[in-house]
C-alpha positions in Angstrom: 2.1 -32.5 24.8 4.1 -31.5 27.8 3.8 -33.8 30.9 5.0 -32.9 34.3 7.3 -35.6 35.6 8.1 -34.1 39.0 8.8 -30.6 40.4 12.3 -30.6 38.8 11.8 -32.5 35.5 9.7 -31.6 32.5 9.4 -34.2 29.7 8.5 -32.8 26.4 7.6 -33.8 22.8 7.3 -37.5 23.1 10.4 -38.0 25.2 12.7 -36.1 22.8 13.6 -33.5 25.4 13.8 -33.5 29.2 14.4 -30.2 30.9 15.8 -31.1 34.4 16.1 -27.7 36.0 18.0 -29.0 39.1 20.5 -30.8 36.9 21.0 -27.8 34.6 21.5 -25.6 37.7 24.1 -28.0 39.1 26.0 -28.6 35.8 25.8 -25.1 34.2 29.2 -23.6 33.4 31.0 -21.5 30.9 31.6 -22.9 27.5 31.7 -22.2 23.7 28.6 -22.4 21.4 30.6 -24.5 18.9 29.6 -22.7 15.7 33.1 -24.0 14.8 35.8 -26.2 16.2 38.3 -25.0 17.0 36.6 -21.9 18.1 37.4 -18.5 16.6 39.4 -17.3 19.6 42.0 -20.0 18.6 42.7 -18.4 15.2 46.2 -17.1 14.6 47.5 -14.1 12.7 50.1 -16.3 11.0 47.2 -17.5 8.8 46.8 -14.5 6.5 45.6 -13.6 3.0 48.5 -15.4 1.4 47.8 -18.6 3.3 44.1 -18.4 2.4 44.9 -17.8 -1.3 47.0 -20.9 -1.3 44.2 -23.0 0.0 41.9 -21.6 -2.7 44.5 -22.6 -5.3 44.6 -26.1 -3.8 40.8 -26.2 -4.1 41.0 -25.2 -7.8 43.9 -27.5 -8.7 42.2 -30.4 -6.9 39.1 -29.9 -9.0 36.9 -29.6 -5.9 33.3 -29.4 -7.0 31.9 -28.7 -3.6 29.2 -26.0 -3.7 29.6 -22.8 -1.8 27.7 -21.0 1.0 28.1 -17.2 1.0 27.9 -15.1 4.1 27.7 -11.3 3.7 28.2 -9.2 6.9 26.6 -5.8 7.0 27.8 -4.1 10.2 25.7 -1.0 10.4 22.9 -0.2 12.9 21.3 3.2 13.4 20.4 2.5 17.1 22.2 0.6 19.8 20.6 -2.4 21.5 22.3 -2.6 24.9 22.5 -6.4 25.0 24.2 -6.8 21.7 27.6 -8.6 21.4 27.8 -8.5 17.6 30.4 -6.7 15.6 28.5 -3.5 14.5 28.9 0.1 13.7 26.3 2.5 15.1 25.6 5.4 12.8 22.8 7.3 11.2 25.0 8.4 8.3 23.6 6.4 5.3 26.6 7.4 3.1 28.7 4.9 5.1 26.8 2.0 3.6 27.4 3.3 0.0 31.2 3.2 0.7 31.0 -0.2 2.3 29.1 -1.7 -0.6 31.8 -0.5 -3.0 34.5 -2.3 -0.9 32.3 -5.4 -0.4 31.8 -5.8 -4.1 35.5 -5.4 -4.7 36.2 -8.2 -2.1 33.6 -10.3 -3.8 35.3 -10.0 -7.2 38.7 -10.8 -5.7 37.3 -14.0 -4.1 35.5 -15.0 -7.3 38.7 -14.5 -9.4 40.6 -16.8 -7.0 37.9 -19.4 -6.8 37.0 -19.2 -10.5 33.9 -17.3 -11.6 30.6 -19.0 -11.7 31.1 -21.2 -8.7 27.8 -22.8 -7.6 26.2 -21.3 -4.5 23.5 -23.2 -2.6 23.2 -21.0 0.5 23.4 -17.3 1.0 23.0 -15.4 4.3 23.1 -11.6 5.0 23.8 -11.0 8.7 24.8 -8.0 10.8 24.5 -5.5 12.2 21.3 -4.7 10.3 21.5 -5.9 6.7 18.5 -3.7 5.7 20.5 -0.6 6.8 21.4 -0.8 3.1 19.2 1.1 0.8 17.0 -0.7 -1.7 19.4 0.2 -4.5 22.4 -1.0 -2.5 20.7 -4.3 -1.9 20.1 -4.6 -5.7 23.8 -3.7 -6.3 25.1 -6.4 -3.9 22.7 -9.1 -5.3 23.7 -8.2 -8.9 27.3 -8.5 -8.0 26.7 -11.9 -6.4 25.0 -13.1 -9.6 27.8 -11.7 -11.7 30.5 -13.6 -9.8 28.6 -16.7 -8.7 25.8 -19.1 -9.8 22.9 -19.1 -7.4 21.0 -22.4 -7.7 17.3 -22.2 -8.2 16.2 -24.0 -5.0 18.9 -22.6 -2.7 18.5 -21.2 0.8 18.8 -17.4 0.7 18.2 -15.7 4.0 18.5 -12.3 5.5 18.2 -10.9 9.1 15.6 -8.2 9.5 14.9 -5.5 12.1 11.2 -4.9 11.8 11.6 -1.3 13.0 13.7 -0.5 10.0 11.9 -2.0 6.9 8.7 -1.4 5.0 6.5 -3.9 3.2 8.0 -2.5 0.0 11.5 -3.6 1.2 10.3 -7.1 2.0 8.8 -7.3 -1.6 12.2 -6.1 -3.0 14.0 -8.8 -1.0 11.6 -11.4 -2.4 12.2 -10.2 -5.9 16.0 -10.2 -5.3 15.9 -13.9 -4.5 15.7 -14.1 -0.8 13.4 -16.9 0.4 14.0 -17.0 4.1 13.9 -14.3 6.7 15.1 -14.0 10.3 13.3 -11.5 12.5 14.8 -10.1 15.8 12.2 -9.7 18.5 13.9 -10.5 21.8 10.8 -9.7 24.0 7.5 -7.8 23.5 7.4 -6.6 27.1 7.5 -2.8 27.2 9.7 -2.6 30.4 12.2 -5.1 28.9 12.3 -3.1 25.6 13.0 0.1 27.4 15.7 -1.5 29.5 17.6 -2.7 26.5 16.9 0.3 24.2 14.9 -1.6 21.6 11.4 -0.3 21.3 9.6 -2.6 18.9 5.8 -3.0 18.7 4.1 -6.3 18.2 2.3 -4.7 15.2 5.6 -4.0 13.5 6.7 -7.6 13.9 3.5 -9.2 12.8 3.3 -6.8 9.8 6.7 -8.0 8.6 5.8 -11.7 9.1 2.6 -11.1 7.0 4.6 -9.3 4.3 7.2 -12.1 4.2 4.4 -14.7 3.7 2.7 -12.5 1.1 5.9 -12.3 -0.9 6.6 -16.0 -1.0 9.2 -16.4 1.7 9.5 -20.2 2.5 10.6 -19.8 6.1 10.1 -17.2 8.8 12.4 -17.5 11.9 12.0 -15.5 15.1 14.8 -14.7 17.6 14.0 -14.3 21.3 16.4 -13.7 24.3 15.8 -14.8 27.8 17.7 -13.4 30.8 17.2 -9.7 29.8 16.7 -7.0 32.4 13.1 -6.6 33.7 12.1 -10.0 32.3 9.6 -12.0 34.3 8.1 -15.4 33.9 4.7 -14.0 33.1 6.0 -11.3 30.7 8.1 -13.7 28.7 5.2 -16.2 28.7 3.0 -13.6 27.0 5.7 -12.9 24.4 5.9 -16.6 23.6 2.1 -16.9 23.3 2.0 -14.1 20.8 4.9 -15.5 18.8 3.4 -19.0 18.7 0.1 -17.4 17.5 2.1 -15.8 14.6 3.1 -19.3 13.6 6.8 -18.9 12.6 8.6 -21.9 11.0 11.6 -21.6 13.4 12.5 -20.0 16.7 15.8 -19.3 18.3 15.7 -18.7 22.1 19.1 -17.3 23.1 20.4 -17.0 26.6 21.6 -13.5 27.4 25.2 -13.6 28.5 25.9 -10.5 30.6 29.6 -9.8 30.0 30.0 -6.0 30.3 33.8 -6.2 30.6 33.9 -7.6 27.0 31.0 -5.8 25.4 30.7 -2.1 26.3 27.0 -1.6 25.4 26.1 -4.0 28.1 27.5 -1.6 30.7 24.3 0.4 30.2 22.3 -2.5 31.6 21.7 -2.4 35.4 22.7 -5.7 36.9 20.1 -5.4 39.6 17.4 -5.5 36.8 18.6 -8.9 35.6 16.4 -11.9 36.4 17.8 -14.3 39.0 19.4 -17.5 38.0 16.3 -19.4 39.2 14.1 -17.1 37.2 16.1 -17.8 34.1 15.8 -21.5 34.6 12.0 -21.1 35.2 11.8 -19.1 31.9 13.8 -21.8 30.1 11.5 -24.6 31.4 8.4 -22.7 30.5 9.8 -22.0 27.0 10.3 -25.7 26.4 6.8 -26.5 27.5 5.1 -23.9 25.4 7.1 -24.5 22.2 6.9 -28.3 22.2 3.3 -28.2 23.4 2.7 -26.1 20.3 4.2 -28.8 18.1 7.8 -27.4 17.6 10.7 -29.8 17.6 13.9 -29.2 19.6 16.7 -29.0 17.1 19.5 -28.4 19.5 21.2 -25.5 21.5 18.7 -22.7 21.2 16.7 -23.8 18.1 13.2 -25.1 17.7 11.4 -25.8 14.4 8.2 -27.2 13.0 8.4 -30.9 12.2 8.1 -30.2 8.5 10.7 -27.5 8.5 13.9 -28.3 6.6 16.0 -28.2 9.8 13.8 -30.8 11.5 13.8 -33.0 8.3 17.6 -32.7 7.9 18.0 -33.8 11.6 15.8 -36.8 11.1 17.8 -37.7 8.0 21.2 -37.1 9.7 22.0 -34.3 7.3 22.0 -31.4 9.8 25.1 -29.3 10.0 26.3 -26.4 12.3 28.3 -23.4 11.1 28.9 -19.8 12.0 25.3 -18.9 11.2 23.9 -21.7 13.4 22.2 -24.9 12.2 22.1 -25.5 8.4 21.0 -28.2 6.0 24.1 -27.8 3.8 26.9 -29.8 5.3 29.0 -30.2 2.2 29.5 -26.5 1.4 32.7 -24.4 1.7 31.8 -21.1 3.3 33.0 -17.9 1.7 32.6 -14.9 4.1 32.6 -11.3 2.8 32.6 -8.1 4.8 34.2 -6.8 8.0 34.8 -9.4 10.7 33.2 -12.2 8.6 34.4 -15.8 9.2 34.7 -18.4 6.4 35.7 -22.0 6.0 37.5 -23.5 3.0 38.4 -27.2 3.3 40.3 -27.8 6.6 40.8 -24.0 7.2 39.0 -21.1 8.9 39.6 -17.4 8.1 38.4 -14.2 9.6 38.4 -10.7 8.1 39.5 -7.6 9.9 37.1 -6.4 12.6 37.5 -2.7 12.0 36.3 -0.9 8.9 39.6 1.1 8.6 41.7 -2.1 8.4 39.2 -3.8 6.1 39.2 -0.9 3.7 43.0 -0.5 3.9 43.7 -4.1 2.9 41.3 -3.8 -0.1 42.9 -0.5 -1.1 46.2 -2.5 -1.3 44.4 -5.1 -3.5 44.8 -7.7 -0.7 42.1 -9.9 0.7 41.2 -8.4 4.2 42.0 -11.5 6.2 43.1 -10.8 9.7 43.7 -14.3 11.0 42.7 -17.9 10.6 43.7 -21.5 11.2 44.7 -24.7 9.4 43.2 -27.7 11.2 45.4 -30.7 11.9 44.3 -34.3 12.0 43.3 -34.2 15.7 41.3 -31.0 15.1 39.4 -32.6 12.3 38.3 -35.7 14.2 37.3 -33.6 17.2 35.3 -31.3 14.9 33.5 -34.3 13.4 32.6 -35.5 16.9 31.3 -32.1 18.0 29.3 -31.8 14.8 27.7 -35.2 15.3 26.8 -34.5 18.9 25.5 -30.9 18.3 23.4 -31.9 15.3 22.3 -35.5 15.9 22.9 -36.1 19.6 24.8 -39.3 18.9 28.0 -40.5 17.2 29.2 -43.8 15.7 32.6 -44.8 17.0 33.0 -47.2 14.0 32.3 -44.5 11.5 35.0 -42.3 13.0 37.4 -45.2 13.2 37.0 -45.7 9.4 37.0 -42.0 8.4 40.0 -40.9 10.6 42.0 -44.2 10.9 41.8 -44.2 14.7 40.8 -46.6 17.5 38.1 -44.4 19.2 38.2 -46.1 22.6 42.0 -45.8 22.9 42.4 -42.4 21.2 39.7 -40.9 23.5 40.3 -42.9 26.6 40.6 -39.8 28.8 37.5 -38.3 27.3 35.5 -41.5 27.8 36.5 -41.6 31.4 35.1 -38.1 31.8 32.0 -38.9 30.0 31.3 -41.7 32.5 30.4 -39.0 35.0 27.8 -37.6 32.6 26.6 -41.2 32.0 25.9 -41.6 35.7 24.0 -38.4 35.6 21.8 -39.8 32.9 22.9 -37.4 30.2 24.2 -40.0 27.8 24.7 -43.7 27.1 28.0 -45.2 26.1 28.1 -48.6 24.2 30.9 -50.4 22.4 29.6 -48.8 19.1 27.8 -45.6 20.0 27.7 -42.5 22.2 24.1 -41.4 22.5 22.8 -38.3 24.2 19.6 -38.9 26.2 16.6 -36.6 26.3 17.8 -35.4 29.6 21.2 -34.5 28.2 20.1 -32.5 25.1 19.9 -29.2 26.9 23.4 -29.7 28.2 24.9 -30.7 24.9 27.6 -28.0 25.2 28.9 -29.6 28.4 29.2 -33.0 26.6 31.0 -31.4 23.6 33.4 -29.6 25.9 34.8 -32.9 27.0 36.2 -33.4 23.4 37.6 -29.8 23.2 41.4 -30.2 23.7 41.8 -26.5 24.1 39.6 -26.4 27.2 41.7 -28.0 29.9 41.9 -25.3 32.6 39.5 -23.3 34.6 40.9 -20.1 33.1 40.1 -21.3 29.6 36.5 -22.0 30.5 36.2 -18.4 31.9 36.6 -17.0 28.4 33.1 -18.0 27.4 29.5 -17.4 28.4 27.4 -19.7 30.6 25.9 -22.8 28.9 22.4 -22.0 30.2 
């Protein structure tokens, strides 16, 4: 249970997390979310479809038996949520999805031919946009194509993002029959004023109905997404939303910080800045969220994620198997990620690749029988060791210097002498402990894990570089 330490510190969940609001306020700054390292804004256009194909060939020649994770991006939404920073296409024209599915299946076949058909897939995720913008028949088509080109393992993780306003119980049943066993539901906030301010009117009844339908159709995991920092939000209003969500008993929750960046994301220009909660209010909401969720028995996984102790994410973290990729936290660390659809980002071996962001460019490449890859990156030896460090810190809140020395043939203390000197400041703040063998993040440092990871990011060495990203909290 939550225990009040003093007016600024909240200790939660048997000392696993300390939310020090004053420390967060003082150290908060802009920084990446590290769903990859290097981050996607470092990708280059010199890495193209030909480069990617060469890496797939190396994978085949090398006899790599590493299983796959598939990501399918569906960009369409029929309404605009003002806060959204995702790559999406707003339309009510359902014929657009039919055309998109044809191209998506073509891309899938091209990828499978290069990889070798029948590659084992342990993880599948449909993201968006709104994946259920697709009709029931189109969902069947895509799943049939996946099974034609790949081998889905029986006990894999197959998840899909859901907008409760746009699906019926029949669609949830169809998704269960198609093989999906995990569902992610966008809620953001149940408060009526907040929903009107962000143009997302979604009743509590709609949400709870979809949760019940998922349970009835055998889904193993239900995840809920909330956002704090939205216009018109208050401590009391968000508290009521949390209470209702906790009562619904989801397996996982993601509590995202709204980053107001209207110069980058045009829909956010419709949000009135005077309606946004103050920085202090956001901190108060964050502290309350930690208290309520850990008090209800949820474990803090990292970043924005909480899960029940028996959930696979929590189990993987305890067993040091947790991984982080473009879809967030994952239990499958040994998978290559094949990404399909407009703007989708994949990972093969020591490379990243991203598809074209615009539908016209995506379709044009496939019409020319080329993979629609816009840019990517081949990681060098330095990138790889830094990626491993950031993965360890983000997923496990600690790293073994000796393990990195052995895996990457370095002397950690000399290789990262500059970084260790910077970390000493965080050590004095109580965020971490540095020993001859380990770097361990303390309960107080877990909410500021992005700050700690940024120390190891060689691409972030100037104030202007930090300004490219959202605030940590």
